[in-house]
C-alpha positions in Angstrom: 6.9 46.1 -28.0 8.3 45.4 -31.5 6.9 48.5 -32.9 9.6 49.0 -35.8 7.5 46.6 -37.8 4.6 49.2 -38.0 5.3 52.0 -40.1 3.4 54.7 -41.3 0.9 56.9 -39.6 -1.3 54.2 -38.2 -3.7 55.9 -35.6 -3.2 53.1 -33.3 0.5 53.7 -32.9 -0.5 57.4 -31.9 -2.6 56.1 -29.4 0.1 53.6 -28.1 2.7 56.6 -27.9 0.3 59.0 -26.0 -0.9 56.1 -23.5 2.8 55.3 -22.7 3.6 58.9 -21.7 0.8 58.6 -19.0 1.7 57.8 -15.5 -1.6 56.2 -14.9 -4.6 56.0 -17.7 -6.9 58.6 -17.7 -9.5 58.6 -20.7 -10.3 62.5 -20.4 -6.7 63.4 -20.5 -6.2 61.0 -23.1 -8.8 62.5 -25.4 -7.5 65.9 -24.7 -4.0 64.9 -25.9 -5.2 63.3 -29.0 -7.2 66.3 -30.0 -4.2 68.4 -29.8 -2.6 66.1 -32.5 -5.8 66.5 -34.7 -6.6 62.9 -33.9 -10.1 61.9 -34.8 -11.7 60.8 -31.5 -14.5 58.9 -33.2 -11.6 56.5 -34.3 -10.6 55.9 -30.8 -12.5 52.6 -30.2 -11.4 50.9 -33.2 -7.8 52.1 -32.4 -8.0 50.5 -29.1 -8.9 47.2 -30.4 -6.3 47.2 -33.0 -3.6 48.1 -30.5 -4.7 45.5 -28.1 -4.4 42.9 -30.8 -0.9 44.4 -31.6 0.2 44.1 -28.1 -1.0 40.7 -27.6 0.7 39.5 -31.0 4.1 40.9 -29.6 3.6 39.3 -26.2 2.8 36.0 -27.8 5.9 36.3 -29.7 7.9 37.0 -26.6 6.6 34.3 -24.7 7.1 31.8 -27.5 10.5 32.4 -27.2 10.8 31.9 -23.4 8.0 29.3 -22.8 8.2 25.5 -23.2 4.3 25.5 -23.7 4.2 28.2 -26.2 7.0 26.5 -28.1 5.4 23.2 -28.4 2.0 24.8 -29.6 4.2 26.8 -32.1 5.7 23.5 -33.5 2.3 21.8 -33.6 0.8 24.7 -35.4 3.6 24.6 -38.1 3.1 20.8 -38.4 -0.6 21.3 -39.1 0.0 23.8 -41.7 2.6 21.2 -43.6 0.2 18.2 -43.1 -2.4 20.7 -45.0 0.0 20.8 -47.7 0.3 17.0 -48.0 4.1 17.4 -46.4 3.5 14.6 -44.1 7.1 13.7 -43.5 8.2 17.1 -42.8 5.1 17.4 -40.5 6.2 14.4 -38.7 9.6 15.5 -37.9 8.1 18.9 -36.3 5.6 16.7 -34.3 8.6 14.5 -33.2 10.5 17.9 -31.8 7.3 19.0 -30.2 6.7 15.9 -28.7 10.3 15.5 -27.2 9.8 19.0 -25.6 6.5 18.2 -24.2 8.0 14.7 -22.7 10.7 16.6 -21.3 8.7 19.2 -19.4 5.9 16.5 -18.7 3.2 18.3 -20.6 1.1 15.0 -21.1 -1.9 16.9 -22.5 0.1 17.9 -25.4 1.8 14.5 -25.8 -1.6 12.8 -26.2 -2.6 15.3 -28.9 0.7 14.9 -30.7 0.7 11.2 -30.7 -3.0 11.3 -32.1 -1.8 13.6 -34.9 1.2 11.1 -35.7 -1.3 8.3 -35.7 -3.4 10.0 -38.2 -0.5 10.8 -40.6 1.0 7.4 -39.9 -2.3 5.8 -41.6 -1.5 7.9 -44.7 1.8 6.1 -45.0 0.8 2.3 -44.4 1.4 1.6 -48.0 5.0 2.8 -47.5 5.7 0.2 -44.7 5.0 2.2 -41.6 3.1 -0.4 -39.8 6.1 -0.9 -37.1 5.8 2.9 -36.6 2.2 2.9 -35.9 2.7 -0.1 -33.3 5.4 2.1 -31.7 3.0 4.9 -31.3 0.2 2.7 -29.8 2.9 1.5 -27.3 3.7 5.1 -26.4 0.0 5.9 -26.0 -0.5 3.1 -23.7 2.5 3.7 -21.5 1.4 7.5 -21.3 -2.2 6.6 -20.4 -0.8 4.5 -17.5 1.4 7.3 -16.1 -1.1 9.9 -16.7 -4.0 8.0 -14.9 -1.4 7.4 -12.0 -0.6 10.9 -11.9 -4.4 12.0 -12.1 -5.4 9.8 -9.2 -2.4 11.1 -7.0 -3.4 14.6 -7.8 -7.0 14.3 -6.8 -6.0 12.5 -3.8 -3.7 15.2 -2.7 -5.9 17.8 -3.4 -8.9 16.2 -1.4 -6.6 16.0 1.6 -5.8 19.7 1.2 -9.4 20.4 0.9 -10.2 18.7 4.2 -7.6 20.3 5.9 -8.7 23.8 4.9 -12.5 23.2 5.4 -13.1 20.5 8.0 -12.1 19.9 11.8 -9.0 17.5 11.8 -10.2 16.1 15.3 -13.5 15.2 14.4 -13.9 11.3 14.0 -15.8 11.7 10.7 -12.9 13.5 9.2 -10.2 11.1 10.6 -12.3 8.3 9.1 -12.3 10.0 5.7 -8.6 10.5 5.9 -8.0 6.8 6.8 -10.2 5.7 3.9 -8.1 7.7 1.5 -4.9 6.3 2.8 -6.0 2.8 1.5 -5.8 3.9 -2.0 -3.5 1.5 -4.0 -1.8 4.3 -5.7 -0.2 5.3 -2.4 1.5 2.1 -1.9 4.9 2.6 -3.7 6.7 4.7 -6.1 9.2 3.6 -8.9 12.5 5.4 -9.7 11.2 5.1 -13.4 8.0 7.0 -12.7 7.6 10.7 -14.1 8.3 13.7 -11.9 4.7 14.8 -11.1 3.7 11.2 -10.3 6.7 11.2 -7.4 5.8 14.8 -6.7 2.1 14.2 -5.9 2.9 10.8 -4.2 5.2 12.4 -1.7 2.7 15.4 -1.3 -0.1 13.1 -0.8 1.6 11.1 2.0 2.7 14.6 3.4 -0.6 15.9 3.7 -2.2 12.7 5.0 0.3 12.5 8.0 0.0 16.3 8.5 -3.8 16.0 8.7 -3.7 13.2 11.1 -1.3 15.1 13.5 1.8 13.0 12.7 4.1 16.2 12.0 7.3 14.3 12.5 6.5 11.8 9.5 4.9 14.4 7.5 8.1 16.8 7.6 10.7 14.3 5.5 7.8 13.8 2.8 7.6 17.8 2.3 11.5 17.8 2.0 11.4 15.0 -0.5 9.3 17.2 -2.6 12.0 19.8 -2.6 14.8 17.6 -3.1 12.8 16.3 -6.2 12.5 20.0 -7.7 16.2 20.6 -7.0 17.1 17.8 -9.3 14.7 18.7 -12.1 15.7 22.5 -12.7 13.9 22.5 -16.1 10.7 21.8 -14.5 11.2 24.1 -11.6 11.9 27.1 -13.9 8.5 26.8 -15.4 6.5 25.9 -12.5 7.9 28.5 -10.1 4.6 29.2 -8.2 4.1 25.6 -7.5 7.9 25.2 -6.5 7.4 28.2 -4.0 4.3 26.7 -2.4 6.1 23.4 -1.6 8.8 25.4 -0.2 6.1 27.4 2.0 4.6 23.7 2.9 8.0 22.6 4.0 8.6 25.8 6.1 5.3 25.6 7.7 5.9 22.2 8.7 9.3 23.1 10.3 7.4 25.7 12.0 5.0 22.9 13.7 8.1 21.1 14.7 10.3 24.1 15.8 12.9 22.7 13.3 14.8 25.8 12.1 18.3 24.3 11.0 17.7 25.0 7.2 15.1 27.4 7.5 17.1 30.4 6.2 18.4 28.2 3.2 15.0 27.5 2.0 13.4 31.0 2.8 16.2 32.5 0.6 15.4 30.0 -2.2 11.9 31.1 -2.0 12.8 34.8 -2.3 15.1 34.3 -5.2 12.4 32.8 -7.4 10.9 35.8 -9.6 7.1 36.4 -9.8 6.0 36.9 -13.5 2.5 38.3 -12.8 0.3 40.0 -10.1 -1.3 36.6 -9.0 2.2 35.1 -8.4 3.1 38.4 -6.4 0.0 38.0 -4.3 0.8 34.4 -3.5 4.5 35.1 -2.7 3.3 38.0 -0.3 1.0 35.9 1.8 3.4 32.8 1.7 6.5 35.0 2.6 5.1 37.0 5.4 3.2 34.5 7.0 6.2 32.3 7.1 8.7 35.1 8.1 6.5 36.4 11.0 6.0 33.0 12.3 9.8 32.3 12.1 10.5 35.8 14.0 7.8 34.9 16.6 8.8 31.4 17.2 12.3 32.3 17.6 11.9 35.2 20.0 12.7 38.1 17.4 9.7 40.0 18.6 11.2 43.4 18.1 12.5 42.6 14.6 9.0 41.3 13.8 7.6 44.9 14.4 9.5 46.0 11.2 7.5 43.7 9.1 4.2 45.2 10.0 4.3 48.2 7.3 4.9 45.7 4.7 2.2 43.3 5.7 -0.3 46.1 6.0 0.5 47.7 2.6 0.6 44.1 0.9 -2.8 43.1 2.7 -4.3 46.2 0.8 -2.5 45.8 -2.5 -3.3 42.3 -2.9 -6.8 42.0 -1.2 -8.5 40.5 -4.3 -6.2 37.8 -4.2 -5.8 36.7 -0.5 -8.4 34.1 1.1 -10.0 35.3 4.2 -8.6 32.5 6.0 -4.9 33.6 5.2 -5.8 37.3 6.0 -7.2 36.2 9.3 -3.9 34.4 9.9 -1.6 37.5 8.8 -3.8 39.8 10.9 -3.6 37.7 13.9 0.2 37.1 13.6 0.4 41.1 13.3 -1.8 41.5 16.5 0.4 38.9 18.5 3.7 40.9 17.6 2.1 44.1 19.1 0.7 42.0 22.0 4.1 40.5 23.0 5.9 44.0 22.6 3.2 45.3 25.0 1.8 47.8 22.3 -1.7 47.0 23.4 -3.6 49.9 21.6 -2.0 48.9 18.3 -2.8 45.2 19.1 -6.4 46.3 19.7 -6.7 48.1 16.3 -5.3 44.9 14.4 -7.9 42.7 16.2 -10.7 45.1 14.9 -9.5 44.5 11.3 -9.9 40.6 11.7 -12.8 38.8 10.1 -14.2 36.6 12.7 -17.0 35.1 10.6 -17.9 31.6 11.4 -18.0 30.8 7.7 -14.0 31.1 7.8 -13.8 27.2 9.0 -10.1 26.8 8.7 -9.5 29.5 11.2 -11.8 28.4 13.8 -9.0 28.2 16.5 -7.8 31.7 15.6 -11.4 33.3 15.8 -11.8 31.5 19.2 -8.4 32.8 20.4 -8.9 36.2 18.9 -12.2 36.7 20.9 -10.2 35.6 24.1 -7.3 38.0 23.4 -9.8 40.8 22.8 -10.9 40.5 26.5 -7.5 40.3 27.6 -6.2 43.5 25.6 -9.1 45.5 27.1 -8.1 44.3 30.5 -4.5 45.6 29.9 -5.7 49.0 28.5 -8.0 49.4 31.6 -11.4 49.6 30.1 -13.0 48.2 33.2 -16.4 49.5 32.1 -16.9 47.0 29.4 -14.8 43.9 30.6 -17.7 42.1 32.4 -20.1 42.5 29.4 -17.5 41.6 26.6 -16.2 38.5 28.8 -19.9 37.4 28.9 -20.6 38.0 25.4 -17.3 35.9 24.5 -18.1 33.4 27.0 -21.7 32.8 25.1 -20.1 32.9 21.6 -17.6 30.3 22.3 -20.1 28.0 24.0 -22.5 28.4 20.8 -19.6 27.8 18.6 -18.5 24.6 20.5 -15.0 26.4 21.1 -15.3 26.7 24.9 -12.8 24.2 26.0 -10.9 24.0 29.5 -8.3 26.6 28.3 -10.7 29.2 27.3 -12.9 28.7 30.5 -9.8 29.1 32.8 -8.9 32.3 31.2 -12.4 33.8 31.1 -13.1 32.8 34.7 -9.7 34.1 35.8 -10.8 37.6 34.3 -14.1 37.3 36.2 -12.6 36.8 39.4 -10.0 39.7 39.0 -12.9 42.1 39.7 -13.2 40.8 43.4 -9.6 40.5 44.2 -8.2 43.0 46.5 -4.5 43.8 47.7 -1.2 43.1 45.9 -0.5 39.8 47.7 -3.9 38.3 46.6 -3.6 39.5 43.1 0.0 37.7 42.8 -1.6 34.6 44.1 -4.5 34.8 41.7 -2.0 35.2 38.8 0.2 32.4 40.2 -3.0 30.2 40.3 -3.7 31.0 36.6 -0.1 30.3 35.5 -0.2 26.8 37.2 -3.5 26.0 35.7 -2.3 26.9 32.1 0.9 24.9 32.6 -1.4 21.8 33.7 -3.5 22.5 30.4 -0.2 22.4 28.4 1.0 19.1 29.8 -2.2 17.5 29.6 -3.0 18.4 25.9 0.4 19.5 24.6 1.6 23.0 24.2 1.7 22.9 20.3 -2.0 21.6 20.1 -3.6 24.8 21.5 -3.3 28.0 19.9 -2.2 30.9 22.0 -1.5 28.9 25.2 2.2 29.5 25.3 1.7 33.3 24.9 -0.8 33.5 27.5 0.8 31.4 30.0 3.9 33.7 29.7 1.8 36.7 30.0 0.4 35.3 33.3 3.9 34.5 34.4 5.1 38.1 33.8 2.4 39.3 36.1 3.7 36.8 38.9 7.4 37.8 38.4 6.5 41.5 37.6 8.9 41.5 34.6 8.2 43.1 31.1 6.3 40.4 28.9 8.3 40.8 25.9 11.8 40.2 27.9 10.1 37.0 29.3 9.0 35.8 26.1 12.5 36.3 24.4 14.2 34.7 27.4 11.9 31.6 27.1 12.6 31.4 23.4 16.4 31.5 23.7 16.0 28.2 25.9 
């Protein structure tokens, strides 16, 4: 903070110096320190207000030098002062400068305001022959209105698709009908080279989300990549929209996860890490995206032991950023940590993490994870030898999944297998029983698609490890390598 501008014995500067010495703020300790300096405690409230204003003023000065947004606002303020003095020509020059910066950074809301101010001042100079300049300003407003309308329509469309993906069942006919109706929007028909950056960005994003929502992951992936290529060609915009840029990297990498496409994965994950966060919210967003992506990458490429090394970071991050992480993403992160422990055959730890998962039905986006988590709880208790509770737990899970309409062939097969295990006698019969489960799960995978059923691959391999009597983690590693 630029404190050298504040001279003398101002009480708020004394307050600042004492607060700065503290590792963490403690009101009682602060008052004790101030009393020892013969500070009038009755002035503390006033000094706090003064100090807050001074800090905010210094921060505004700092951000104005580093933020195009603040620079444009500063130029507009200066132009307004000049206009108030009747210095229209000088004010107009500043507005032109502000407009150029706003156009370069596609800050349409400022461009509209600047144009309106220029028109106002233009009318004050009609007698000086500025009619042509006014016509030019009207043409700029019309062009901006067209681009802004197109951009707004695409943003609304893309966000509507995102909301559907987060809150609705994408397999339900009514959801598919909504998506297909949105796809008919004229604004999705074509894009021009001359269109502004954000028009192109949300055009590709809307197409990517639409294809992803309809299960056409192969077509969606190139659209996500086009968004990143667009950012790479516009560094000046990327640098002031770093959170949005990182979100789009995350979208692309998640799309790559779905396809098992890892050729350029490290390249984009490194780019994600290189972008610096500027506040707590951005840190929280980066945490949830990075560890979600990184854990999935390690699990999908068979690096299960390496995945264990991330658990501590995930655990501390979930605590630190808990107020900024949605229940849906938290559930996903916790479930991926659970899977990490499960594959590494650390069943007690796996059960602990299952116990921390929110399985509330209100978390619609993770209905498949909730169903799988309940199935996995039965499996983990079986592995831990908790025979006394297995039957009641299995029955409870069966009823819950049936009530939630999540009891499909996959879930029925596993729960029925667990039920029958109680009556199996002898190693030969037990091995045959596990072989039967493995064959049934393979049939389900061939029938519905292995990547369409959460947990199918992991549980099928678990059954196979029982048949082959091989360590589960070794078998999973071998499968991922091939």
